[in-house]
C-alpha positions in Angstrom: -18.6 -3.5 7.7 -18.9 -7.0 7.6 -15.5 -8.5 6.8 -14.6 -10.4 4.5 -13.1 -14.3 4.7 -10.8 -16.4 2.5 -13.6 -18.0 1.5 -15.9 -14.7 -0.4 -12.5 -13.1 -1.9 -11.4 -15.4 -3.6 -14.8 -16.8 -4.4 -14.9 -20.4 -3.5 -17.1 -22.8 -4.6 -19.1 -24.4 -2.2 -17.6 -28.0 -3.0 -14.0 -26.5 -2.0 -15.5 -24.3 0.9 -16.4 -27.9 2.5 -13.7 -29.4 2.3 -11.4 -26.3 3.6 -10.0 -26.6 7.3 -10.7 -22.6 7.0 -14.1 -22.8 6.2 -15.0 -25.4 9.1 -13.3 -23.9 12.0 -14.6 -20.4 10.9 -11.2 -19.2 10.0 -11.1 -17.3 7.1 -9.2 -14.1 8.4 -6.6 -16.3 9.8 -6.1 -19.0 6.9 -2.6 -18.6 6.6 -1.8 -20.1 10.6 -4.9 -23.1 9.6 -3.4 -26.4 7.9 -5.0 -28.0 5.2 -6.9 -25.5 4.1 -8.0 -25.1 -0.2 -6.5 -22.9 -1.4 -6.0 -22.6 -5.1 -7.7 -26.0 -4.8 -4.3 -27.6 -3.5 -4.5 -29.3 0.2 -2.2 -26.7 2.4 -0.5 -29.1 4.9 2.9 -27.5 5.6 2.2 -24.6 7.8 5.8 -22.9 7.6 5.4 -23.3 4.3 2.2 -21.8 3.3 2.8 -19.0 5.9 6.1 -18.1 3.1 3.8 -18.3 0.7 1.2 -15.9 1.7 3.3 -13.4 2.8 4.8 -13.5 -0.9 2.0 -14.8 -3.2 -1.6 -14.3 -0.9 -3.5 -11.4 -2.7 -5.9 -11.9 0.5 -2.5 -11.7 3.2 -1.4 -8.9 1.1 -5.1 -6.8 1.6 -5.6 -8.0 5.0 -2.5 -6.3 6.2 -2.6 -3.5 4.6 -6.3 -3.7 6.0 -7.9 -2.8 2.6 -10.3 -6.7 3.3 
């Protein structure tokens, strides 16, 4: 079974992927730990704030925790 990366889950366009550190670092399954990601097209730089937001509101993060993706 192929493991889904965040950019696949969110269907990010190529230009957003190329600007995203999760994509360039191949960290699409731990994207909440990486600064400089392009979540919703907005660069996320504050890791602590990002982790808190992901735990509450990110569908990808929540599905990963439930082992659904």
